[in-house]
NUDOTOR-210024 format. One record per residue: residue in three letters; x, y, z of N, C-alpha, C in turn. Coordinates in steps of 0.001 Angstrom, whole numbers, plus 500000, padded with zeros to 6 digits. Example, Ala and Ser with C-alpha at 12.3 -4.5 7.8 and 13.67 -1.06 7.14 Angstrom:
// residues 2
Ala513190494310507800512300495500507800513200496700507800 Ser512850497750507080513670498940507140512900500030507870 
This chain:
// residues 435
Unk213205808136515082213749807113515944214317805872515319 Unk215395805343515745216005804206515236215245802945515635 Unk214333802542514692213377801570514902214027800147514967 Unk215214800027514309215761798647514136216532798306515528 Unk216862799279516352217482798980517680216538798452518730 Unk216947797435519420216004797024520529215789798027521592 Unk214664798103522052214200799196523086214935798774524566 Unk216243798575524559216860798366525722217033799744526554 Unk216684799782528017216934800883528745218356800903529032 Unk218870802023528554220337802457528826220564803303529960 Unk219620804216530222219756805166531234218492805201532015 Unk218512805334533418217309805491534176217611806367535351 Unk216761807537535507216835808324536696215781807859537683 Unk216079807778538964215256807318539832215192808111541030 Unk214192808912541232213956809787542452214944810677542637 Unk215553811300541659216682812296541793216160813531542498 Unk216950813884543509216673815251544247218053816032544203 Unk217980817175544140219424817979544264218926819187544873 Unk219828819592546077219584820624546857220904821357547184 Unk220749822599547502222004823406547949221647824242549234 Unk222474824308550098222280825064551368222040826540551050 Unk221020827348551678220927828730551701221590829198552729 Unk221818830560552834222540831200553920221698831098555404 Unk220370830857555117219555830675556433219658829263556908 Unk220268828357556140220378826957556553219323826004555954 Unk218392826687555327217361825830554711217830825421553428 Unk217325824360552895217690823852551604217155824599550524 Unk217955824870549447217359825328548191217215824168547305 Unk215941823760547056215792822440546197215736822864544788 Unk216699822308544048216868822611542573216023821626541737 Unk216151820289542157215416819225541409214742818371542451 Unk213528817845542183212804817059543015212099815897542336 Unk212438814756542879211774813479542396211759813295540944 Unk212805813335540305213067813111538821213037811641538488 Unk212224811337537784212155809784537151212077810020535662 Unk212861809235534828212827809143533362213698807976532860 Unk213503807500531686214436806514531153214777806966529739 Unk215892806373529275216426806660527951216732805279527306 Unk216166804967526305216290803739525637217177803755524309 Unk217555802668523959218375802507522620217421803143521559 Unk217925803793520602217302804374519312216604805553519658 Unk216633806243520834215783807329521168216715808585521261 Unk216033809754520656216457811066521130215354811623521852 Unk215907811952523262214865812389524302215260813783524528 Unk214310814740524701214646816110524989214119816470526329 Unk214862817154527156214477817862528351214271819298528075 Unk212982819739528201212658821049527640212036821750528884 Unk212471823071529181211835823803530417212278825235530292 Unk211860825922531242212161827500531230213604827586531888 Unk214224828681531645215515828960532333215326828799533822 Unk216395828146534426216312828002535910215563826834536443 Unk215102826000535549214214824845535988215155823617536426 Unk216447823786536174217383822740536577218001821711535592 Unk217680822028534144217938821251533140219385820958533251 Unk220250821825533212221698821736533124222250820966534472 Unk221703821322535548221931820631536815221756819057536582 Unk220574818851536007220311817295535844221163816703534778 Unk221629817387533796222569816831532989223988816552533667 Unk224429817472534602225532817236535143225577815962536068 Unk224438815781536574224245814611537388224201813334536646 Unk223602813419535456223585812380534307224941811902534026 Unk225782812898533823227201812595533263228062812361534319 Unk227669812252535571228600812149536717229540813251537185 Unk229181814364536746229736815571537210229402816236538491 Unk228240815785538947227705816061540217227040814842540828 Unk226823814793542041226001813801542752224759814341543293 Unk223637813522543094222345814098543699222492814050545098 Unk221512814819545692221341814752547122220626813419547637 Unk219665813004546641219008811735546953218620811222545518 Unk218438809910545541218082809297544351219425808813543524 Unk219162808176542370220258807774541573220076807760540077 Unk221060807957539300221072807643537873221828806260537535 Unk221180805467536826221520804068536474222042804114534940 Unk223122803656534698223579803365533173223891801845533185 Unk223025801329532298223004799934532215222954799054533424 Unk222035799735534260221781799038535634222696799454536736 Unk223807800028536447224808800364537446224695801845537882 Unk224873802159539067224696803383539644225901804292539101 Unk225632805583538488226814806463538196227290807253539403 Unk228440807234539661229039807880540781230215808838540311 Unk230345808907538986231377809838538497231468809802536953 Unk232253810504536387232362810515534887232481808953534347 Unk231548808749533463231386807192532989231764807090531438 Unk232532806132531123232771805671529789231479805133529325 Unk231087805711528092229876805287527523228934806545527416 Unk229367807548528196228384808730528227229346809961527787 Unk229003810701526869229770811770526346228960812923526263 Unk229504814214526512228767815430526545229312816572525610 Unk228260817266524839228552818367524172228015819660524903 Unk228842820619525148228364821757525952227818822862525082 Unk227055823700525890226663825039525164227539825829524495 Unk228640826249525304229737826913524831230663825911524072 Unk231616826717523304232453825789522467233707825407523527 Unk233428824346524386234424824017525293235591823299524636 Unk236382823948523894237527823471523274238773824251523786 Unk239943823716523594241246824368524191241684825365522975 Unk241859826603523367242320827500522278243736827381521776 Unk244605826673522627245952826602522214246229825296521578 Unk245244824414521338245471823150520518244857823317519146 Unk245311822598518133244615822577516884243394821752516908 Unk242667821637515808241585820758515851241694819487516034 Unk242866818840515392243222817485515641243541817188517168 Unk244352818085517769244819817987519065243679817999520010 Unk242711818982519703241536819084520681240702817741520602 Unk240481817080519436239655815979519325240480814781519897 Unk241822814698519949242397813564520485242476813775521954 Unk242108814811522546242406815212524085241740813964524900 Unk240545813629524571239969812638525454240588811257525258 Unk241101811009524049241769809718523879243229809669524465 Unk243706810739524542245177810959525314244955810573526679 Unk243788811133527324243577811047528726243305809539529125 Unk242787808910528121242501807480528290243581806626527802 Unk244807807206527551245949806458527287245927805503526030 Unk245158806157525061245066805398523834246325805615523091 Unk247010804569522442248335804994521690248216805987520707 Unk249273806722520457249194807849519602248666807646518160 Unk249166806525517631248807806111516227247309805933516217 Unk246730805173517057245448804735517163244460805962517465 Unk245051806909518443244250808170518703244226809128517502 Unk245284809151516725245334810082515484244183809554514601 Unk244282808239514252243479807679513282242029808004513602 Unk241588807644515013240221807771515341239767809305515327 Unk240754810240515693240392811589515733240260812139514184 Unk241095811605513296240960812054511855239629811515511401 Unk239034810351511718237769809818511387236704810571511904 Unk236794810893513128235746811847513699235627813276513009 Unk236808813723512831236963815151512055236267815010510689 Unk236485813949510106235892813839508707234394813615508830 Unk234000812812509798232588812523509996231751813814510264 Unk232337814557511062231595815903511417231635816895510360 Unk232449816822509334232578817765508312233641818715508475 Unk234641818432509120235792819326509254237071818923508582 Unk237132817953507810238344817389507271238910818565506437 Unk240188818720506511240973819851505856241236820967506961 Unk240662820783508077241020821693509156241590821147510217 Unk242220819944510111242910819328511392243890820185511972 Unk244652821004511223245800821758511769245460823300512108 Unk244147823467511773243675824864512289243554825164513882 Unk243647826368514295243386826673515725242057827181515775 Unk241283827031516945239891827527517247239664828922516767 Unk240654829850517006240539831382516647240349831409515091 Unk240718830360514351240631830498512914239371829929512290 Unk238603829470513248237331828667512892236013829623513279 Unk235049829464512352233737830177512742233109829434513950 Unk232040829890514536231384829506515574230897828004515404 Unk230263827922514262229706826498513924230773825471513820 Unk231805825868513283232908824957513099233524824583514485 Unk233621825538515388234144825217516706233201824328517469 Unk231923824478517200231048823566517855231159822127517238 Unk231426821940515924231629820660515308232844820015515993 Unk233901820832516308235049820332517078234603819668518371 Unk233585820403519097233039819849520331232334818496520188 Unk231638818608518994230885817197518768231922816060518241 Unk232943816405517558233932815443517237234590814836518437 Unk234972815821519315235702815313520600234694814462521475 Unk233457814776521599232659813832522199232566812508521577 Unk232280812497520176232236811320519398233391810302519413 Unk234442810969519418235737810160519168236035809007520264 Unk235445809207521379235702808161522524234725807043522526 Unk233835807117521344232886806060521165231818805900522280 Unk231081806815522599230026806745523600228827806046523031 Unk228027805355523916226844804904523542225701806044523655 Unk225887806883524598224885807984524877225534809333524634 Unk224950810147523809225536811490523797224722812469524443 Unk225142813174525376224383814117526194224739815628525666 Unk223585816335525358223903817760524758223293818832525447 Unk223873819807525956223461820896526755223173822077525864 Unk222052822218525254221780823497524311222950823639523439 Unk223332822759522656224466822916521755224421823829520577 Unk223106824148520361223011825169519077222699826454519561 Unk222548826764520863222007828141521259223020829196521064 Unk224376828992521019225392829943520770225579830284519465 Unk224850829581518484225214829817517015224007830628516454 Unk224333831238515310223365832149514677222343831098514149 Unk221162831616513664220035830760513301220350829810512197 Unk220975830334511019221360829426509876222432828389510176 Unk223443828847510954224537827817511349223897826708512169 Unk223083827200513246222372826094514127221696825271513331 Unk220855825683512460219958824844511724220782823839510728 Unk221847824319510259222739823456509387223279822224510240 Unk223787822735511544224345821605512238223350820637512803 Unk222195821135513180221136820289513614220807819270512449 Unk220585819716511221220280819038510083221401817905509798 Unk222609818288509926223764817395509626223769816269510676 Unk223604816664511982223578815720513036222501814685512874 Unk221327815202512513220243814381512436220346813367511246 Unk220949813853510156221208812901509094222297811824509541 Unk223306812148510084224238811169510583223706810278511614 Unk222744810648512414222055809780513351221180808822512617 Unk220292809246511513219374808493510841220207807450509976 Unk221371807915509670222094806920508771222934806035509668 Unk222795805991510960223590805168511938225172805322511726 Unk225586806478511429227058806750511313227629807319512557 Unk226933807558513512227531808255514746228034807202515753 Unk227479806071515603227873804762516552227288805016517879 Unk226164805886517926225437806199519183224288805338519372 Unk223932804895520586222705804219520870221521805167521308 Unk221786806373521710220732807228522240221328808679522460 Unk220429809663522426220852811007522584219814811740523562 Unk220499812408524540219639813207525505220063814584525323 Unk218993815464525025219297816872524583218533817681525544 Unk219243818685526024218674819771526818218412820909526022 Unk217182821606526028217022822751525135216015823646525797 Unk215882824963525497214686825576525824213988826129524561 Unk214275825597523394213781825933522203212726824772521828 Unk211413825101521841210306824200521676210421823569520188 Unk210608824463519144210559823963517788211822822996517550 Unk212968823432518247214211822436518087213812821033518801 Unk213228821098520010212761819857520510212012819012519587 Unk210896819619519047209953819022518264210583818456517005 Unk211569819184516438212346818829515155213253817590515364 Unk213717817422516563214754816464516773214268815170517606 Unk213431815377518496213185814403519618212161813396519311 Unk212257812186519812211140811265519720210143811311521105 Unk210750811729522076209906812037523274210537813364523911 Unk209643814225524539209947815552525026209549815341526540 Unk210504815610527413210223815638528903209931817177529335 Unk208947817682529555208830819022529946208906819133531458 Unk209810820055531891210126820282533152209462821658533800 Unk208988821532534897208419822756535600209532823360536520 Unk209219824356537222210384825122537927210080825173539411 Unk211151825370540166211246825721541450210317824905542419 Unk210885823723542718211884823059542145211658822378540737 Unk212827822008540191212549821303538771211916819885539052 Unk210840819750538191210246818384538190209934818145536599 Unk209762816774536364209225816438534905207809816439535039 Unk207048817499534536205686817710534653204920816752533655 Unk205544816646532488204747815871531580205754815297530436 Unk205170814214529792206068813587528778205184813751527503 Unk205697813980526356205091814175525125205755813448523981 Unk204979812533523307205689811841522327205387812573521033 Unk206486812530520165206620813174518781206468812052517803 Unk205181811707517329205110810534516378205262811022514944 Unk206219811788514570206410812165513370207825811788512751 Unk207807811347511427209008810841510776209857811953510336 Unk211087811618510285212156812638509827212225812520508318 Unk212610813604507741212622814999508116211324815499508485 Unk211166816457509463210074817035509937209762818346509217 Unk208464818481508969208026819766508162207540820677509317 Unk208279821755509526207842822791510656206502823421510289 Unk206198823471509154204847824153508723203680823333508725 Unk203872822119508759202875821022508815201794821351510051 Unk200599820995509798199640821239510878199832820295512162 Unk200373819098511933200785818160513039201889818715513862 Unk202884819263513065204171819841513768203624820921514711 Unk202804821931514176202364823225514777201517822808515911 Unk200827821731515859199833821407517034200751820979518163 Unk201724820212517861202630819834518939203201820892519666 Unk203780821845518778204516823004519321203599823934520182 Unk202355824119519766201420824934520429200968824381521805 Unk200873822877521820200621822124522854201574822232524038 Unk202946822355523555203964822485524518204032823854525164 Unk203868824922524151203821826187524680202644826427525831 Unk201461825738525532200356825860526629200808825257527919 Unk201443824136527733201842823266529087202803824014529755 Unk203812824682529070204939825324529766204368826714530334 Unk203458827395529849202971828620530253201976828531531434 Unk201494827159531546200456826906532507201022827118533942 Unk202312827049534101202956827038535530202776828346536201 Unk203039828325537494202829829635538318203993830678537969 Unk203835831924538470204952832862538332206073832522539278 Unk207234833106538936208407832669539592208142832848541141 Unk208668831797541940208613831830543321209651830856543887 Unk210330831168544888211344830248545453210973829946546956 Unk210873831036547670210598830832549143210140832165549708 Unk209717832117550895209366833589551465208337833695552452 Unk207915834858552680206793835164553798206118836317553203 Unk205138836919554014204232837899553637203561837650552317 Unk202968836679552027202357836217550847201364837197550348 Unk201447837720549137200514838401548492200226837854547080 Unk199194837148546845198891836357545569200022835306545458 Unk200859835159544394201725834138544278203094834601544554 Unk203180835929544903204667836437545122204782836894546610 Unk205963836727547064206115836965548537207291838036548693 Unk207470838455549875208383839575550134209852839051549757 Unk210035837738549967211503837203549641211261836259548410 Unk210360836334547547210535835591546290211537835913545461 Unk212078835037544747213159835211543717212367835897542592 Unk212911836796541916212371837544540760213514837652539732 Unk213088837492538329213951837650537273214173839068536920 Unk215404839483536399215852840796535938215253841023534628 Unk213973841584534542213376841808533172213236843386533136 Unk213570844078532291213433845603532195211852845791531915 Unk211510847000532607210197847545532499209733847821531049 Unk210666848281530178210368848549528837210049847270528098 Unk210624846105528534210324844859527823208930844537528133 Unk208510844788529460207179844358529877206157845329529233 Unk206463846578529002205538847543528374205455847203526902 Unk206670846777526284206844846483525095205804845340524567 Unk205758844359525530205047843216525236203409843607525266 Unk203013844580526102201612844976526088201461845761524947 Unk202383846555524368202204847425523118202040846538521961 Unk202918845506521914202743844563520781201483843758520677 Unk201047843296521890199634842445522022198634843464521596 Unk198724844792521653197723845741521599197439846157520236 Unk198523845699519414198586846286517833198050845221517062 Unk197714845668515777197415844722514578198733843829514399 Unk198691842539514187197434841839513974196805841212515152 Unk197531841335516319196943840701517558195838841269518188 Unk195776842542518410194533843237518844194086842569520167 Unk195198842330521117195001841867522470195134840518522678 Unk195417839670521654195566838232521918196384837575520846 Unk197280836762521296198248836251520296198764834758520705 Unk198978833950519789199618832695520017201013832870520432 Unk201395832136521394202740832271521984203804832112520905 Unk203897831163520067204843831078518939204860832309518009 Unk203810832832517616203702834046516675204227835227517532 Unk203919835247518717204308836404519692205870836496519765 Unk206465835215520046207804835098520200208570835570518965 Unk208042835086517701208777835401516554208583837005516353 Unk207506837701516663207399839142516435208253839867517160 Unk208641839412518556209332840079519445210863839722519423 Unk211040838834518468212558838297518330213034837611519648 Unk212222836873520445212510836380521689212465834793521383 Unk213485834106522141213378832539522242212251832377523233 Unk211942831003523319210973830709524249211241830933525789 Unk212654830883526039212934831245527474212692832846527716 Unk213154833632526752212919835068526907211550835500527099 Unk210730834977526164209205835172526180208668834716527465 Unk208987833557528005208404833178529276208764834196530315 Unk210005834617530482210427835373531504209607836706531491 Unk209645837354530241208724838576530108207341838351530566 Unk206812837296529955205216837111530063204916836843531580 Unk205900836056532335205520835833533565205438837030534564 Unk206449837947534183206471839206535028205268840040534697 Unk204897840049533448203604840761532915202353840158533597 Unk202407838813533667201214838249534432201281838496535875 Unk202450838429536515202446838766537872201952840181538131 Unk202211841084537234201759842503537553200375842678537079 Unk199618841495536524198272841737536216198188842358534718 Unk199038842413533912198872843008532584198347841935531449 Unk198686840787531693198380839654530739197749838428531533 Unk197210837706530733196706836308531171197029835268530272 Unk197190834013530666197369832961529780196063832194529568 Unk195904831785528164194761830924527794195336829755526913 Unk195530828591527362196092827510526578197411828093526009 Unk197464828151524811198702828529523992198603829928523612 Unk197759830693524159197667832239523748197817833051524981 Unk198290834238524692198454835271525805197537836367525502 Unk196913836927526436195803838037526330196096839098527243 Unk195764840334526617195946841491527598194572841560528437 Unk195032841961529759193843842190530570193356843653530384 Unk192475844037531156191968845441531090193036846391531558 Unk193829845984532536195047846683533003196073846706532013 Unk196300845639531216197281845740530208196998846569528934 Unk195645846630528694195134847541527560195292849032528153 Unk195067849259529410195109850674529981196557851147529930 Unk197565850120530156198933850415530172199364850849528620 Unk198925849895527872199282850007526211198788851428525780 Unk197648851801526136196916852907525713197331854233526290 Unk197865854135527524198291855362528260199489856143527639 Unk199540857323527870200695858285527663201939857905528474 Unk203095858578528326204313858189529011204044858420530555 Unk203580859514530969203539859861532431202340858994532993 Unk201207858807532344200217857866532773200611856445532883 Unk201564855949531899202062854642532034202711854511533384 Unk203454855352533813204306855432535177203258854974536194 Unk202236855736536101201131855627537191200531854302537260 Unk200144853865536105199515852482535986200478851378536403 Unk201795851401535993202880850442536326203054850548537927 Unk203121851818538486203329851837539860202258851248540657 Unk201068851470540337199861850884541022200016849362541068 Unk200264848778539839200276847203539890201567846752540545 Unk202678847420540428203896847045541052203635846952542509 Unk203031848024543094203077848098544639202011847086545115 Unk201085846756544309200045845663544668200544844393544421 Unk201312843975543504201647842608543195203147842256543620 Unk203884843053543993205308842825544370205674843263545824 Unk205327842426546857205596842923548184206909843631548534 Unk208108843177547818209333843762548064209299845352547725 Unk208639845594546582208565846977546120207832847874547130 Unk206618847193547513205784847845548627206522848105549894 Unk207428847154550155208137847165551462209151848218551399 Unk209970848444550305210959849418550157210355850763550207 Unk209063850850549523208388852205549502207932852573550874 Unk207554851541551698206958851903552981208157852256553939 Unk209348851578553869210505851990554638210947853399554448 Unk211011853723553051211427855075552654210391856122553235 Unk209216855690553074208078856692553780208318857034555246 Unk208613855897555938208571855973557417210067856550557986 Unk210961856708557158212419857199557638212195858705557480 Unk212742859452558556212693860960558587213377861511557336 Unk214423860955556742215093861506555622214688860887554300 Unk213720859841554412213195859259553246214352858539552482 Unk215386858032553202216521857323552467216730855866553281 Unk217134854880552403217637853739553006218706853086552084 Unk219770852473552747220755851849551998220306850611551241 Unk221021850277550308220718848991549502220768847870550531 Unk221801847800551364222228846752552240221005846322553018 Unk220211847437553443219020847131554261218189846135553788 Unk217890846073552466217057845203551687217773843936551242 Unk218941844033550928219757842890550623219749841880551644 Unk220195842400552848220323841560553968219092840674554291 Unk217904841459554055216692840827554272216361839637553453 Unk216855839872552012216585838875550986217554837741551380 Unk218813837926551650219852836978551975219507836004552903 Unk218631836417553876218177835409554873217360834252554238 Unk216871834343553034215985833430552427216487832927551087 Unk217346833717550439217890833301548890219315833437549019 Unk219900832680547962221346832705547854221697834190547606 Unk223037834525547801223508835823547471223255836338546031 Unk223332835439545069223211835796543645221619835972543377 Unk220871835146543967219403835259543801218939836688544381 Unk219546836930545645219086838137546355219472839337545427 Unk220592839398544946221053840483544195220241840556542944 Unk219978839619542364219115839578541141217799840049541435 Unk217134839707542495215732840098542959215656841580543188 Unk216806842086543927216756843391544260217011844364543221 Unk217911843949542245218197844611540993216768844705540152 Unk216041843606540058214841843683539149213853844691539906 Unk213563844621541201212715845513541812213107846875541847 Unk214379847162542004215018848496541764214641849037540447 Unk214906848230539484214630848857537972213206849018537798 Unk212289848274538348210942848480538129210397849656538928 Unk210912849783540207210469850936541052210815852302540474 Unk212065852206539856212554853508539231211704853883537952 Unk211445852933537142210569853187536102209198853629536543 Unk208616853092537661207315853474538033207316854815538915 Unk208574855314539188208923856555539858208273856570541335 Unk208415855381541943208042855245543344209109855508544159 Unk210390855302543671211601855663544379212586855843543454 Unk213819856509543805215006856520542986216066855819543604 Unk217213855631542895218303854763543335219502855330542865 Unk220466855642543840221886856227543381222979855071543311 Unk223329854653542263224284853541542227225567853998542782 Unk226066855146542914227318855566543515227256855481545083 Unk226159856036545717226070855914547107225297854588547542 Unk224546853954546551223951852739546939222785853153547954 Unk222163854309547631221001854779548463219661854724547661 Unk218654854055548267217217854382547751216682855790548407 Unk215946856427547671215247857794548021213928857560547627 Unk212990858211548513211620858373548041211471859344547016 Unk210632858997546010210333859978544889209444861168545342 Unk209711862286544918208740863362545361207363863189544832 Unk206482863530545591204997863374545104204713864254543935 
């Protein structure tokens, strides 16, 4: 943190709520009662699972969206649209492919009617600052992914913002390139060369958040809320292998895993999942692979989440999605920052291929009402068939079309793996599996 800067509040979120209408007319609440501040000299991270509303919140902060209720204040004034003083770096390389590096970086200045000579000078300075001097006349197709993202940084910085807002800016890069860009950015920030007063970072990468941020705001899901705030009292540069660093990482894993299984809305409650709950598309083989990995040496049924993510080559968002579904089905349970196999999880991991289908089917029908509902409808029909539309319409009364499609796709895939029904993609018909 830039300790020399006064702790002036630059940005404040007050009671922010965001909702969208569902087909049924009921609101889908994406964000609820969001409160936070961003002061000068701070890097603050918004950390949460996929779908918790992080990117939506950033769009509201930058004035690209308006909240349903509440407000964002920049220097005490309500944000009602894109605001001078706040610039954004996107997850994807949001640059114009038909413009050169110099022309891309100048684009924001041209929009502000900055004179050509002044715009060129400022753009060249930003390009040099971010490490792209010599590439001013290159086109994006001639640059690597890391260099294209540097263009995005230069374009955001050239307008002279006080606050830089970043939406997972390193996630589209390979590990080494992302680490290099993070390190360069942090060096420039620490040396006060960016001209920034504060940074707001959205990420789902826990180690990235602990490496960069002074404070981390952990968001829960459905609807998105700030569930806890964690200070990171470590000086830069931070040693990722130090006990202090690892302790913060494991604490955040535990806090993020403590939330409930995915749920949006619905009826016919069974446990925490309902007939019309939103469900993520996770393959059954991923779920079984998780139990297999936990069952093997060195884990022997229990693993720290960070170690398990590394073994499975999953980022934190991917691990959460797989682990949540495995927990929903009763194959794993969470204990602080560890994941443990249940007796059912061990039975699944130890079973042969055909026996696995039976174990999976038993838990799927018990834990996921939509799977049981599809199975029951197929049993009751004389020809043991039903069109996909029969179930999709049921879901669309309570979920958005995309959520309904994802949920039915997830349950279809799980049901086919469990062999409780089949599905013909050509005819879009479900059929009851033969006993």
